[in-house]
C-alpha positions in Angstrom: 0.0 0.0 0.0 1.3 3.5 -0.9 2.8 5.6 1.9 0.4 8.4 0.9 -2.6 6.2 1.7 -1.3 5.4 5.2 -1.0 9.1 6.3 -3.1 9.7 9.4 -4.8 13.0 10.3 -7.0 14.2 13.2 -10.6 13.6 12.5 -11.5 17.2 13.2 -8.8 18.4 10.8 -10.2 16.2 8.0 -13.7 17.5 8.5 -12.8 21.1 8.8 -10.5 20.8 5.7 -13.5 19.4 3.8 -15.7 22.4 4.9 -18.0 20.5 7.4 -17.5 23.0 10.2 -15.1 24.5 12.7 -13.2 22.3 15.2 -15.6 23.3 18.0 -18.5 22.3 15.7 -16.9 19.0 14.9 -16.4 18.4 18.6 -20.1 19.0 19.1 -21.0 16.6 16.3 -18.9 13.9 18.0 -20.6 14.5 21.4 -24.0 14.2 19.7 -23.0 10.9 18.1 -23.3 12.2 14.5 -19.9 10.9 13.4 -18.8 7.2 12.8 -15.5 5.8 11.6 -15.7 2.4 10.0 -19.1 1.8 11.6 -18.0 2.8 15.1 -19.2 6.0 16.8 -16.4 8.4 17.2 -15.7 9.4 20.8 -12.9 11.9 20.3 -12.8 14.6 17.6 -9.0 14.5 17.9 -8.7 10.8 17.1 -6.4 9.9 14.1 -7.9 8.4 11.0 -6.7 7.3 7.6 -8.7 9.9 5.6 -8.3 8.1 2.2 -9.1 4.6 3.5 -11.4 4.9 6.5 -15.2 5.1 6.1 -16.1 8.3 7.8 -19.8 9.2 8.0 -21.3 12.5 9.3 -25.0 12.1 10.0 -25.0 9.2 7.5 -23.2 11.1 4.8 -19.9 9.6 3.5 -17.0 12.0 3.7 -14.8 11.6 0.6 -11.5 13.1 1.5 -9.3 15.0 -0.9 -6.2 16.9 -0.1 -6.1 19.3 -3.0 -8.7 21.3 -4.9 -8.4 22.8 -8.4 -10.9 25.4 -9.5 -11.5 27.0 -12.9 -13.0 30.5 -12.5 -14.2 32.9 -15.2 -12.9 36.0 -13.5 -15.1 39.0 -14.0 -13.7 42.6 -14.3 -13.6 44.6 -11.1 -12.3 41.8 -9.0 -8.7 41.4 -7.9 -6.6 38.2 -8.2 -5.6 38.1 -4.5 -6.6 36.3 -1.3 -7.3 39.6 0.5 -7.6 43.3 -0.4 -8.5 46.3 1.7 -10.4 48.1 -1.0 -11.7 45.7 -3.6 -13.5 42.3 -3.8 -11.2 39.4 -4.4 -11.6 36.2 -6.4 -12.0 34.4 -3.1 -15.2 36.5 -2.4 -16.8 34.6 -5.3 -16.3 31.2 -3.9 -18.6 29.2 -1.6 -17.6 28.1 1.9 -17.1 24.5 0.9 -14.4 25.6 -1.6 -12.9 28.2 0.7 -12.4 25.5 3.3 -9.4 24.2 1.2 -7.8 27.7 1.4 -7.2 28.0 -2.3 -5.2 30.9 -3.9 -5.0 32.2 -7.5 -2.3 30.7 -9.7 -0.8 33.9 -11.0 -3.0 37.0 -11.6 -5.2 38.8 -14.0 -5.4 42.6 -13.9 -8.4 44.0 -12.1 -10.2 45.0 -15.3 -9.2 41.8 -17.2 -11.6 38.9 -17.4 -11.2 35.2 -18.2 -9.5 32.0 -17.1 -8.1 31.9 -13.6 -7.1 28.7 -11.8 -7.3 28.6 -8.0 -5.8 25.8 -6.0 -4.1 24.9 -2.7 -1.5 22.8 -4.5 1.6 24.8 -4.0 3.8 22.6 -6.1 1.6 22.8 -9.2 1.2 26.5 -8.8 5.0 26.9 -8.5 5.5 24.8 -11.7 3.0 26.8 -13.7 4.4 30.2 -12.6 8.1 29.4 -12.8 9.8 31.8 -15.2 11.9 28.8 -16.4 8.8 27.0 -17.6 7.5 29.7 -20.0 4.0 28.3 -19.7 2.0 29.9 -22.6 -1.0 32.1 -21.8 -3.5 33.1 -24.6 -5.6 36.2 -24.6 -8.2 37.7 -26.9 -8.4 41.5 -27.0 -10.0 44.5 -28.6 -7.3 47.0 -29.5 -7.7 50.7 -30.5 -5.6 51.1 -33.6 -4.7 49.3 -36.9 -3.0 46.1 -35.8 -1.1 45.0 -38.8 1.5 42.5 -40.1 4.3 44.8 -39.0 3.0 44.4 -35.4 2.7 40.6 -35.9 6.4 40.5 -37.0 7.4 42.8 -34.1 5.6 40.7 -31.5 7.2 37.6 -33.0 10.6 39.0 -32.2 9.8 40.4 -28.8 8.7 43.9 -27.8 10.7 46.5 -25.8 8.5 47.6 -22.9 8.5 51.1 -21.3 11.1 50.0 -18.7 13.5 48.7 -21.4 12.6 45.0 -20.8 12.5 43.0 -24.1 9.7 40.4 -24.0 10.0 36.8 -25.2 8.5 36.3 -28.7 4.7 36.2 -28.7 2.3 34.9 -31.3 -0.1 37.6 -32.5 -3.1 36.8 -34.7 -5.3 39.4 -36.2 -8.9 38.1 -36.1 -11.0 41.0 -37.3 -11.0 44.7 -37.8 -13.7 47.3 -38.0 -13.9 51.1 -38.1 -15.8 52.8 -35.4 -16.3 56.5 -36.1 -12.8 57.8 -36.6 -10.8 54.8 -35.2 -9.9 51.3 -36.2 -10.7 48.6 -33.7 -8.7 45.4 -34.0 -9.8 42.1 -32.5 -6.7 39.9 -31.9 -5.5 36.8 -30.2 -2.1 36.9 -28.5 -0.1 34.1 -26.8 2.8 35.1 -24.5 5.2 33.0 -22.6 5.8 35.0 -19.4 3.7 37.2 -17.1 5.2 40.6 -16.6 3.0 43.3 -14.9 0.3 44.5 -17.4 2.3 42.8 -20.1 -0.2 42.6 -22.9 -1.3 46.2 -22.4 2.3 47.4 -22.3 3.2 45.4 -25.4 0.5 47.2 -27.4 1.5 50.5 -25.9 5.0 49.9 -27.2 3.7 49.8 -30.8 1.4 52.8 -30.3 -1.9 51.1 -29.6 -4.2 50.7 -26.7 -6.0 47.6 -25.3 -9.7 48.3 -24.7 -10.8 44.9 -23.6 -8.7 41.8 -22.5 -9.7 38.2 -21.8 -7.5 35.2 -21.0 -8.9 32.1 -22.7 -6.1 29.6 -22.2 -3.3 28.7 -19.8 -0.9 26.1 -20.9 -3.1 23.3 -22.4 -6.2 24.3 -20.4 -9.0 26.2 -22.1 -11.6 28.4 -20.4 -14.9 26.5 -20.4 -17.1 28.5 -22.8 -20.2 27.5 -20.7 -18.9 29.4 -17.6 -20.4 32.8 -17.3 -18.6 35.8 -15.7 -18.1 35.1 -12.0 -18.9 31.4 -12.4 -16.5 28.6 -11.4 -16.3 24.8 -11.1 -13.7 22.2 -10.2 -11.4 20.9 -12.9 -12.2 17.5 -14.3 -9.4 14.9 -14.1 -8.8 15.3 -17.8 -8.4 19.1 -17.4 -6.1 18.6 -14.4 -4.0 16.3 -16.6 -3.8 19.0 -19.3 -2.6 21.5 -16.7 0.0 19.1 -15.3 1.4 18.6 -18.8 3.1 21.9 -18.3 4.9 20.9 -15.1 
């Protein structure tokens, strides 16, 4: 049997981790006889259990333990990619208590006014691998840009763009999807894939070629695509297949 499967944890820690209440609440449930372990009524909320093997029931409901959680969020604009903020709502404010019990955090960040794919997890190792500058995990965005994005820009982005602080970006893949004229300006709809995550990078790349991003949405991170069915502010846990796609970038 694997070493992982034999790890023991306190019963109250397992249940609080899974969002079933605080330690004091779990202690109360034990006193009331609501919790059984392998068919035997628990007498001590601090007893040690094998969370991935033991049959733990709370008021007849089987507790299926998992250590990590992986969430796909369609981040809306106006919400910051942080675990706490003194002024603005954070992405954690969008999550239900059962998810928050895992203490997830955003993997990377999207600007406050940017929407789209954001992964939240409590798996620090995976987050580190996805964010490591050495990995160059690709991130793909769609955007509306004020200005005539042309083949010269495509070529420039393909070489790397010098930002306002002198930093030269890694080559990016810029695709022009559509253009239309609105009053006296050209609006370009584009798709851009970059391989790093500098502060406001997409906006600064377009500013470097004399254009302005009006709307920005991340649609892909590594091999993981944003679920088109998720509306702004909605989220769900990743499927096993999607988690596999994400881990392909480790």
